[in-house]
C-alpha positions in Angstrom: 52.0 249.8 74.9 48.9 251.7 76.1 49.4 254.3 73.4 49.0 251.6 70.8 45.8 250.3 72.4 44.3 253.7 72.7 45.0 254.3 69.0 43.6 251.0 67.9 40.5 251.1 70.1 38.5 253.5 67.9 39.2 251.4 64.8 37.9 248.3 66.6 34.8 250.1 67.7 34.1 251.2 64.2 34.5 247.7 62.9 32.1 246.4 65.5 29.5 249.0 64.6 29.8 248.1 60.9 29.6 244.4 61.7 26.4 244.7 63.7 24.7 247.3 61.5 25.7 246.2 58.0 27.5 242.9 57.7 25.4 240.7 60.0 21.9 241.8 58.7 23.1 241.3 55.1 24.2 237.8 55.9 20.8 237.0 57.5 19.0 238.4 54.5 21.0 236.2 52.1 20.3 233.1 54.2 16.5 233.9 54.2 16.5 234.4 50.4 18.4 231.1 49.8 15.9 229.3 52.0 13.0 230.9 50.2 14.4 230.0 46.8 15.2 226.4 47.8 11.7 225.8 49.1 9.9 226.9 45.9 7.6 224.3 44.4 5.2 223.8 41.5 2.1 225.9 41.9 3.6 228.7 44.0 3.0 232.2 42.9 6.2 234.2 42.5 7.4 237.7 41.8 10.6 238.1 39.9 13.1 240.8 40.6 11.9 242.4 37.3 8.4 242.7 38.8 6.7 239.9 36.8 4.1 237.9 38.6 3.4 234.3 37.7 3.0 230.7 38.8 5.7 228.1 38.9 5.0 225.3 36.4 8.3 223.4 36.6 11.2 223.4 39.0 14.7 222.1 38.4 17.9 222.4 40.4 18.9 226.0 39.3 15.9 227.1 37.1 12.2 227.4 37.3 9.6 227.7 34.5 7.1 230.5 35.3 3.7 230.5 33.7 2.3 234.0 33.1 -1.0 232.9 31.5 -2.1 232.9 27.8 0.5 230.3 27.0 3.4 232.5 28.1 6.1 230.6 30.0 9.5 231.8 30.8 12.5 230.0 32.2 14.2 231.9 35.0 17.1 231.3 37.3 15.9 230.6 40.9 18.0 233.3 42.5 16.2 236.0 40.5 12.9 235.4 42.4 12.1 238.3 44.7 9.3 236.7 46.7 7.3 233.5 46.8 3.6 233.1 47.9 2.7 229.5 48.6 -0.6 228.1 47.5 
């Protein structure tokens, strides 16, 4: 019985290290991104994952319309926003 525990212990330790160094921080990052995306509102300045910078002109449930100036507006999916700067 102790032999089995001694063999399994390194695997359990490796899993714990992966959980605290990789899995848990990634889950926190996803939660923060979802909160940021859900709080976006008209007038916020945003940066898309493609690197485009513009202002939100319309917000719907899953999409936003981003105004880039000179009558250029693009519809984008909310989850593609990289960062949001409030007014």
